[in-house]
PyMOL Python script that loads the backbone (N, CA, C, O; Angstrom):
from pymol import cmd

cmd.read_pdbstr("""\
ATOM      1  N   MET A   1       0.834  -1.014   0.347  1.00  0.00           N
ATOM      2  CA  MET A   1      -0.120   0.188   0.138  1.00  0.00           C
ATOM      3  C   MET A   1       0.842   0.864   0.037  1.00  0.00           C
ATOM      4  O   MET A   1       0.762   1.512  -1.006  1.00  0.00           O
ATOM      5  N   ASN A   2       2.007   1.130   0.741  1.00  0.00           N
ATOM      6  CA  ASN A   2       2.754   2.166   0.761  1.00  0.00           C
ATOM      7  C   ASN A   2       3.477   2.872  -0.493  1.00  0.00           C
ATOM      8  O   ASN A   2       3.791   4.037  -0.737  1.00  0.00           O
ATOM      9  N   ILE A   3       3.624   1.454  -1.292  1.00  0.00           N
ATOM     10  CA  ILE A   3       4.141   1.887  -3.016  1.00  0.00           C
ATOM     11  C   ILE A   3       3.342   2.418  -3.428  1.00  0.00           C
ATOM     12  O   ILE A   3       3.500   3.566  -3.844  1.00  0.00           O
ATOM     13  N   VAL A   4       2.585   2.010  -3.455  1.00  0.00           N
ATOM     14  CA  VAL A   4       0.851   2.827  -4.459  1.00  0.00           C
ATOM     15  C   VAL A   4       1.063   4.711  -4.225  1.00  0.00           C
ATOM     16  O   VAL A   4       1.185   5.669  -4.989  1.00  0.00           O
ATOM     17  N   ILE A   5       1.015   4.501  -2.660  1.00  0.00           N
ATOM     18  CA  ILE A   5       0.840   6.082  -2.119  1.00  0.00           C
ATOM     19  C   ILE A   5       2.168   7.255  -2.806  1.00  0.00           C
ATOM     20  O   ILE A   5       2.134   8.369  -3.330  1.00  0.00           O
ATOM     21  N   SER A   6       3.278   6.248  -2.438  1.00  0.00           N
ATOM     22  CA  SER A   6       4.352   6.627  -3.225  1.00  0.00           C
ATOM     23  C   SER A   6       4.556   7.087  -4.284  1.00  0.00           C
ATOM     24  O   SER A   6       5.105   8.179  -4.430  1.00  0.00           O
ATOM     25  N   MET A   7       4.097   6.238  -5.383  1.00  0.00           N
ATOM     26  CA  MET A   7       4.009   6.570  -6.720  1.00  0.00           C
ATOM     27  C   MET A   7       2.952   7.243  -7.219  1.00  0.00           C
ATOM     28  O   MET A   7       2.893   7.547  -8.411  1.00  0.00           O
ATOM     29  N   PHE A   8       1.988   7.549  -6.322  1.00  0.00           N
ATOM     30  CA  PHE A   8       0.717   8.392  -6.572  1.00  0.00           C
ATOM     31  C   PHE A   8       1.731   9.993  -6.500  1.00  0.00           C
ATOM     32  O   PHE A   8       1.743  11.063  -7.110  1.00  0.00           O
ATOM     33  N   ALA A   9       2.461   9.382  -5.424  1.00  0.00           N
ATOM     34  CA  ALA A   9       2.793  11.262  -4.914  1.00  0.00           C
ATOM     35  C   ALA A   9       3.626  11.499  -5.145  1.00  0.00           C
ATOM     36  O   ALA A   9       3.951  12.511  -4.524  1.00  0.00           O
ATOM     37  N   PHE A  10       4.901  10.909  -6.235  1.00  0.00           N
ATOM     38  CA  PHE A  10       5.470  11.164  -7.207  1.00  0.00           C
ATOM     39  C   PHE A  10       4.989  11.284  -8.544  1.00  0.00           C
ATOM     40  O   PHE A  10       5.736  11.892  -9.310  1.00  0.00           O
ATOM     41  N   SER A  11       3.678  10.748  -9.108  1.00  0.00           N
ATOM     42  CA  SER A  11       3.418  11.413 -10.150  1.00  0.00           C
ATOM     43  C   SER A  11       2.563  12.721 -10.254  1.00  0.00           C
ATOM     44  O   SER A  11       2.360  13.458 -11.218  1.00  0.00           O
ATOM     45  N   LEU A  12       2.090  12.784  -8.848  1.00  0.00           N
ATOM     46  CA  LEU A  12       1.580  14.293  -8.649  1.00  0.00           C
ATOM     47  C   LEU A  12       2.550  15.541  -8.693  1.00  0.00           C
ATOM     48  O   LEU A  12       2.447  16.628  -9.262  1.00  0.00           O
ATOM     49  N   VAL A  13       3.360  15.085  -8.026  1.00  0.00           N
ATOM     50  CA  VAL A  13       4.668  16.102  -7.874  1.00  0.00           C
ATOM     51  C   VAL A  13       5.431  16.004  -9.327  1.00  0.00           C
ATOM     52  O   VAL A  13       6.107  17.032  -9.325  1.00  0.00           O
ATOM     53  N   LEU A  14       5.602  15.556 -10.144  1.00  0.00           N
ATOM     54  CA  LEU A  14       6.033  15.263 -11.780  1.00  0.00           C
ATOM     55  C   LEU A  14       4.699  16.060 -12.491  1.00  0.00           C
ATOM     56  O   LEU A  14       4.760  17.036 -13.239  1.00  0.00           O
ATOM     57  N   LEU A  15       3.802  15.534 -12.150  1.00  0.00           N
ATOM     58  CA  LEU A  15       2.600  16.654 -12.949  1.00  0.00           C
ATOM     59  C   LEU A  15       2.702  18.195 -12.885  1.00  0.00           C
ATOM     60  O   LEU A  15       2.561  19.020 -13.788  1.00  0.00           O
ATOM     61  N   ILE A  16       3.025  18.385 -11.386  1.00  0.00           N
ATOM     62  CA  ILE A  16       3.034  19.664 -10.555  1.00  0.00           C
ATOM     63  C   ILE A  16       3.865  20.530 -11.666  1.00  0.00           C
ATOM     64  O   ILE A  16       3.607  21.574 -12.266  1.00  0.00           O
ATOM     65  N   GLY A  17       5.057  19.567 -11.672  1.00  0.00           N
ATOM     66  CA  GLY A  17       6.544  20.591 -11.905  1.00  0.00           C
ATOM     67  C   GLY A  17       5.964  20.237 -13.731  1.00  0.00           C
ATOM     68  O   GLY A  17       5.480  21.245 -14.245  1.00  0.00           O
ATOM     69  N   LEU A  18       5.974  19.506 -14.271  1.00  0.00           N
ATOM     70  CA  LEU A  18       5.283  19.859 -15.833  1.00  0.00           C
ATOM     71  C   LEU A  18       4.563  20.799 -15.639  1.00  0.00           C
ATOM     72  O   LEU A  18       4.965  21.782 -16.263  1.00  0.00           O
ATOM     73  N   LEU A  19       3.690  20.979 -15.076  1.00  0.00           N
ATOM     74  CA  LEU A  19       2.998  22.304 -15.312  1.00  0.00           C
ATOM     75  C   LEU A  19       3.155  23.329 -14.796  1.00  0.00           C
ATOM     76  O   LEU A  19       2.211  24.111 -14.904  1.00  0.00           O
ATOM     77  N   TRP A  20       4.320  23.776 -14.055  1.00  0.00           N
ATOM     78  CA  TRP A  20       4.793  24.672 -13.702  1.00  0.00           C
ATOM     79  C   TRP A  20       6.043  24.980 -14.858  1.00  0.00           C
ATOM     80  O   TRP A  20       6.081  26.195 -15.054  1.00  0.00           O
ATOM     81  N   ARG A  21       6.810  24.436 -15.470  1.00  0.00           N
ATOM     82  CA  ARG A  21       7.322  24.374 -16.200  1.00  0.00           C
ATOM     83  C   ARG A  21       6.766  25.098 -17.511  1.00  0.00           C
ATOM     84  O   ARG A  21       7.339  26.050 -18.041  1.00  0.00           O
ATOM     85  N   SER A  22       5.625  24.547 -17.947  1.00  0.00           N
ATOM     86  CA  SER A  22       4.769  25.206 -19.036  1.00  0.00           C
ATOM     87  C   SER A  22       3.884  26.457 -18.662  1.00  0.00           C
ATOM     88  O   SER A  22       3.320  27.253 -19.413  1.00  0.00           O
ATOM     89  N   TYR A  23       3.909  26.423 -17.803  1.00  0.00           N
ATOM     90  CA  TYR A  23       3.418  27.885 -17.424  1.00  0.00           C
ATOM     91  C   TYR A  23       4.667  28.750 -17.438  1.00  0.00           C
ATOM     92  O   TYR A  23       4.495  29.572 -18.339  1.00  0.00           O
ATOM     93  N   ARG A  24       5.864  28.949 -16.847  1.00  0.00           N
ATOM     94  CA  ARG A  24       6.859  29.591 -17.016  1.00  0.00           C
ATOM     95  C   ARG A  24       7.139  29.653 -18.354  1.00  0.00           C
ATOM     96  O   ARG A  24       7.616  30.780 -18.483  1.00  0.00           O
ATOM     97  N   ALA A  25       7.133  29.054 -19.574  1.00  0.00           N
ATOM     98  CA  ALA A  25       7.343  28.739 -20.980  1.00  0.00           C
ATOM     99  C   ALA A  25       6.122  29.661 -21.649  1.00  0.00           C
ATOM    100  O   ALA A  25       6.499  30.351 -22.596  1.00  0.00           O
ATOM    101  N   LYS A  26       5.316  29.722 -21.443  1.00  0.00           N
ATOM    102  CA  LYS A  26       3.792  30.272 -21.782  1.00  0.00           C
ATOM    103  C   LYS A  26       4.371  31.645 -20.925  1.00  0.00           C
ATOM    104  O   LYS A  26       4.676  32.291 -21.927  1.00  0.00           O
ATOM    105  N   LEU A  27       4.643  32.316 -20.078  1.00  0.00           N
ATOM    106  CA  LEU A  27       5.124  33.638 -19.813  1.00  0.00           C
ATOM    107  C   LEU A  27       5.763  34.218 -20.514  1.00  0.00           C
ATOM    108  O   LEU A  27       5.466  35.241 -21.130  1.00  0.00           O
ATOM    109  N   ARG A  28       7.184  33.364 -20.513  1.00  0.00           N
ATOM    110  CA  ARG A  28       8.369  33.941 -21.652  1.00  0.00           C
ATOM    111  C   ARG A  28       8.077  34.313 -22.980  1.00  0.00           C
ATOM    112  O   ARG A  28       8.597  35.333 -23.432  1.00  0.00           O
ATOM    113  N   LEU A  29       7.283  33.597 -23.701  1.00  0.00           N
ATOM    114  CA  LEU A  29       6.736  33.267 -24.778  1.00  0.00           C
ATOM    115  C   LEU A  29       5.678  34.849 -25.274  1.00  0.00           C
ATOM    116  O   LEU A  29       5.684  35.442 -26.353  1.00  0.00           O
ATOM    117  N   ASN A  30       4.767  35.186 -23.861  1.00  0.00           N
ATOM    118  CA  ASN A  30       3.754  35.774 -23.965  1.00  0.00           C
ATOM    119  C   ASN A  30       4.700  37.583 -24.190  1.00  0.00           C
ATOM    120  O   ASN A  30       4.631  38.358 -25.144  1.00  0.00           O
ATOM    121  N   LYS A  31       5.663  37.734 -22.610  1.00  0.00           N
ATOM    122  CA  LYS A  31       6.318  38.552 -23.006  1.00  0.00           C
ATOM    123  C   LYS A  31       6.688  38.486 -23.801  1.00  0.00           C
ATOM    124  O   LYS A  31       6.219  39.459 -24.392  1.00  0.00           O
ATOM    125  N   SER A  32       7.500  37.842 -24.653  1.00  0.00           N
ATOM    126  CA  SER A  32       8.540  38.053 -26.315  1.00  0.00           C
ATOM    127  C   SER A  32       7.360  38.646 -27.266  1.00  0.00           C
ATOM    128  O   SER A  32       7.602  39.525 -28.094  1.00  0.00           O
ATOM    129  N   LEU A  33       6.199  38.149 -27.099  1.00  0.00           N
ATOM    130  CA  LEU A  33       5.282  38.861 -27.859  1.00  0.00           C
ATOM    131  C   LEU A  33       4.616  40.101 -27.875  1.00  0.00           C
ATOM    132  O   LEU A  33       4.207  40.747 -28.840  1.00  0.00           O
ATOM    133  N   VAL A  34       4.555  40.388 -26.427  1.00  0.00           N
ATOM    134  CA  VAL A  34       4.316  41.911 -26.197  1.00  0.00           C
ATOM    135  C   VAL A  34       5.458  42.549 -26.685  1.00  0.00           C
ATOM    136  O   VAL A  34       5.298  43.323 -27.629  1.00  0.00           O
ATOM    137  N   GLU A  35       6.510  42.392 -26.260  1.00  0.00           N
ATOM    138  CA  GLU A  35       7.987  43.184 -26.945  1.00  0.00           C
ATOM    139  C   GLU A  35       8.412  43.265 -28.421  1.00  0.00           C
ATOM    140  O   GLU A  35       9.307  43.951 -28.914  1.00  0.00           O
ATOM    141  N   LYS A  36       7.673  42.518 -28.935  1.00  0.00           N
ATOM    142  CA  LYS A  36       7.724  42.396 -30.241  1.00  0.00           C
ATOM    143  C   LYS A  36       6.523  42.889 -31.120  1.00  0.00           C
ATOM    144  O   LYS A  36       6.524  43.263 -32.293  1.00  0.00           O
ATOM    145  N   ASN A  37       5.589  42.790 -30.299  1.00  0.00           N
ATOM    146  CA  ASN A  37       3.995  44.066 -30.940  1.00  0.00           C
ATOM    147  C   ASN A  37       4.341  45.399 -30.718  1.00  0.00           C
ATOM    148  O   ASN A  37       3.940  46.264 -31.497  1.00  0.00           O
ATOM    149  N   GLU A  38       5.332  45.792 -29.338  1.00  0.00           N
ATOM    150  CA  GLU A  38       5.594  47.375 -29.426  1.00  0.00           C
ATOM    151  C   GLU A  38       6.561  47.894 -30.245  1.00  0.00           C
ATOM    152  O   GLU A  38       6.602  49.085 -30.555  1.00  0.00           O
ATOM    153  N   ARG A  39       7.454  46.944 -30.664  1.00  0.00           N
ATOM    154  CA  ARG A  39       8.152  46.684 -31.707  1.00  0.00           C
ATOM    155  C   ARG A  39       7.885  47.217 -33.394  1.00  0.00           C
ATOM    156  O   ARG A  39       8.528  47.977 -34.118  1.00  0.00           O
ATOM    157  N   ILE A  40       6.539  46.368 -33.618  1.00  0.00           N
ATOM    158  CA  ILE A  40       6.083  46.321 -34.652  1.00  0.00           C
ATOM    159  C   ILE A  40       5.538  47.670 -34.578  1.00  0.00           C
ATOM    160  O   ILE A  40       6.028  48.435 -35.410  1.00  0.00           O
ATOM    161  N   SER A  41       4.458  48.280 -33.633  1.00  0.00           N
ATOM    162  CA  SER A  41       3.822  49.773 -33.793  1.00  0.00           C
ATOM    163  C   SER A  41       4.919  50.693 -33.918  1.00  0.00           C
ATOM    164  O   SER A  41       4.839  51.520 -34.825  1.00  0.00           O
ATOM    165  N   ASP A  42       6.083  50.699 -33.057  1.00  0.00           N
ATOM    166  CA  ASP A  42       6.851  51.772 -33.498  1.00  0.00           C
ATOM    167  C   ASP A  42       7.614  51.564 -34.716  1.00  0.00           C
ATOM    168  O   ASP A  42       8.159  52.625 -35.019  1.00  0.00           O
ATOM    169  N   LEU A  43       7.850  50.733 -35.452  1.00  0.00           N
ATOM    170  CA  LEU A  43       8.170  50.533 -36.926  1.00  0.00           C
ATOM    171  C   LEU A  43       7.074  51.191 -37.671  1.00  0.00           C
ATOM    172  O   LEU A  43       7.274  51.962 -38.611  1.00  0.00           O
ATOM    173  N   ASN A  44       5.816  50.834 -37.182  1.00  0.00           N
ATOM    174  CA  ASN A  44       4.991  51.301 -38.297  1.00  0.00           C
ATOM    175  C   ASN A  44       4.635  52.808 -37.948  1.00  0.00           C
ATOM    176  O   ASN A  44       3.945  53.410 -38.771  1.00  0.00           O
ATOM    177  N   LEU A  45       4.992  53.382 -36.951  1.00  0.00           N
ATOM    178  CA  LEU A  45       5.036  55.090 -36.818  1.00  0.00           C
ATOM    179  C   LEU A  45       6.041  55.277 -37.733  1.00  0.00           C
ATOM    180  O   LEU A  45       5.852  55.993 -38.716  1.00  0.00           O
ATOM    181  N   MET A  46       7.345  54.587 -37.484  1.00  0.00           N
ATOM    182  CA  MET A  46       8.313  55.313 -38.382  1.00  0.00           C
ATOM    183  C   MET A  46       8.285  55.072 -40.065  1.00  0.00           C
ATOM    184  O   MET A  46       9.024  55.740 -40.789  1.00  0.00           O
ATOM    185  N   LYS A  47       7.464  54.169 -40.550  1.00  0.00           N
ATOM    186  CA  LYS A  47       6.799  54.256 -41.887  1.00  0.00           C
ATOM    187  C   LYS A  47       6.038  55.066 -42.196  1.00  0.00           C
ATOM    188  O   LYS A  47       6.241  55.814 -43.152  1.00  0.00           O
ATOM    189  N   ASP A  48       4.550  55.126 -41.159  1.00  0.00           N
ATOM    190  CA  ASP A  48       3.822  56.303 -41.761  1.00  0.00           C
ATOM    191  C   ASP A  48       4.363  57.707 -41.811  1.00  0.00           C
ATOM    192  O   ASP A  48       4.071  58.541 -42.668  1.00  0.00           O
ATOM    193  N   ARG A  49       5.220  57.883 -40.749  1.00  0.00           N
ATOM    194  CA  ARG A  49       5.980  59.482 -40.863  1.00  0.00           C
ATOM    195  C   ARG A  49       7.013  59.391 -42.479  1.00  0.00           C
ATOM    196  O   ARG A  49       6.924  60.208 -43.396  1.00  0.00           O
ATOM    197  N   LEU A  50       7.658  58.543 -42.457  1.00  0.00           N
ATOM    198  CA  LEU A  50       8.309  58.375 -44.025  1.00  0.00           C
ATOM    199  C   LEU A  50       7.350  58.882 -45.203  1.00  0.00           C
ATOM    200  O   LEU A  50       7.466  59.772 -46.046  1.00  0.00           O
ATOM    201  N   PHE A  51       6.551  58.126 -44.968  1.00  0.00           N
ATOM    202  CA  PHE A  51       5.418  58.195 -46.337  1.00  0.00           C
ATOM    203  C   PHE A  51       5.024  59.383 -46.192  1.00  0.00           C
ATOM    204  O   PHE A  51       4.942  60.069 -47.210  1.00  0.00           O
ATOM    205  N   SER A  52       4.631  60.031 -44.759  1.00  0.00           N
ATOM    206  CA  SER A  52       4.382  61.417 -44.838  1.00  0.00           C
ATOM    207  C   SER A  52       5.107  62.333 -45.543  1.00  0.00           C
ATOM    208  O   SER A  52       4.444  63.018 -46.321  1.00  0.00           O
ATOM    209  N   VAL A  53       6.347  62.549 -45.489  1.00  0.00           N
ATOM    210  CA  VAL A  53       7.308  63.109 -45.452  1.00  0.00           C
ATOM    211  C   VAL A  53       7.795  62.822 -47.017  1.00  0.00           C
ATOM    212  O   VAL A  53       8.255  63.795 -47.615  1.00  0.00           O
ATOM    213  N   VAL A  54       7.728  61.635 -47.672  1.00  0.00           N
ATOM    214  CA  VAL A  54       7.849  61.527 -49.060  1.00  0.00           C
ATOM    215  C   VAL A  54       7.088  62.025 -50.090  1.00  0.00           C
ATOM    216  O   VAL A  54       7.384  62.547 -51.165  1.00  0.00           O
ATOM    217  N   SER A  55       5.754  61.685 -49.398  1.00  0.00           N
ATOM    218  CA  SER A  55       4.219  62.272 -50.320  1.00  0.00           C
ATOM    219  C   SER A  55       4.232  63.683 -50.229  1.00  0.00           C
ATOM    220  O   SER A  55       3.939  64.368 -51.209  1.00  0.00           O
ATOM    221  N   HIS A  56       4.652  64.348 -48.774  1.00  0.00           N
ATOM    222  CA  HIS A  56       4.608  66.293 -49.007  1.00  0.00           C
ATOM    223  C   HIS A  56       5.961  66.662 -50.118  1.00  0.00           C
ATOM    224  O   HIS A  56       5.935  67.615 -50.896  1.00  0.00           O
ATOM    225  N   ASP A  57       7.292  65.536 -49.971  1.00  0.00           N
ATOM    226  CA  ASP A  57       7.800  66.038 -51.035  1.00  0.00           C
ATOM    227  C   ASP A  57       7.800  65.786 -52.452  1.00  0.00           C
ATOM    228  O   ASP A  57       8.647  66.173 -53.257  1.00  0.00           O
ATOM    229  N   LEU A  58       6.669  65.032 -52.703  1.00  0.00           N
ATOM    230  CA  LEU A  58       6.689  64.810 -54.311  1.00  0.00           C
ATOM    231  C   LEU A  58       5.261  65.481 -54.568  1.00  0.00           C
ATOM    232  O   LEU A  58       4.830  65.321 -55.710  1.00  0.00           O
ATOM    233  N   ARG A  59       4.444  66.225 -53.662  1.00  0.00           N
ATOM    234  CA  ARG A  59       3.364  66.675 -53.978  1.00  0.00           C
ATOM    235  C   ARG A  59       3.924  68.262 -54.759  1.00  0.00           C
ATOM    236  O   ARG A  59       3.458  68.796 -55.765  1.00  0.00           O
ATOM    237  N   GLY A  60       5.000  68.702 -53.928  1.00  0.00           N
ATOM    238  CA  GLY A  60       5.223  70.089 -54.327  1.00  0.00           C
ATOM    239  C   GLY A  60       5.904  70.071 -55.801  1.00  0.00           C
ATOM    240  O   GLY A  60       5.770  71.182 -56.313  1.00  0.00           O
ATOM    241  N   PRO A  61       6.479  69.311 -56.505  1.00  0.00           N
ATOM    242  CA  PRO A  61       6.872  68.886 -58.305  1.00  0.00           C
ATOM    243  C   PRO A  61       5.953  68.852 -58.744  1.00  0.00           C
ATOM    244  O   PRO A  61       5.701  69.564 -59.715  1.00  0.00           O
ATOM    245  N   MET A  62       4.922  67.877 -58.132  1.00  0.00           N
ATOM    246  CA  MET A  62       3.860  67.169 -59.034  1.00  0.00           C
ATOM    247  C   MET A  62       2.759  68.569 -59.254  1.00  0.00           C
ATOM    248  O   MET A  62       1.990  68.653 -60.212  1.00  0.00           O
ATOM    249  N   ALA A  63       2.873  69.562 -58.207  1.00  0.00           N
ATOM    250  CA  ALA A  63       1.686  70.482 -58.706  1.00  0.00           C
ATOM    251  C   ALA A  63       2.285  71.770 -59.273  1.00  0.00           C
ATOM    252  O   ALA A  63       1.616  72.795 -59.411  1.00  0.00           O
ATOM    253  N   SER A  64       3.865  71.645 -59.668  1.00  0.00           N
ATOM    254  CA  SER A  64       4.323  72.789 -60.435  1.00  0.00           C
ATOM    255  C   SER A  64       3.991  72.232 -62.173  1.00  0.00           C
ATOM    256  O   SER A  64       3.936  72.920 -63.193  1.00  0.00           O
ATOM    257  N   LEU A  65       3.757  70.279 -61.944  1.00  0.00           N
ATOM    258  CA  LEU A  65       3.260  70.456 -63.424  1.00  0.00           C
ATOM    259  C   LEU A  65       2.099  70.743 -63.899  1.00  0.00           C
ATOM    260  O   LEU A  65       1.935  70.832 -65.116  1.00  0.00           O
TER     261      LEU A  65
END
""", "prot")
cmd.dss("prot")
cmd.show_as("cartoon", "prot")
cmd.util.cbc("prot")
cmd.orient("prot")
């Protein structure tokens, strides 16, 4: 009977360890995803500014035609 209880306890500890590891991996991936989304937002703003400047610079010569 003690062997069954020991095996159950070991299995429970192993399961908790695997779940904890999975949880930590999920947190790391989520943090990485948030950082990448912030970077993409910053790059998108830079792209919008660049297109704004380029379109402004092209409007001048086109208007004179």
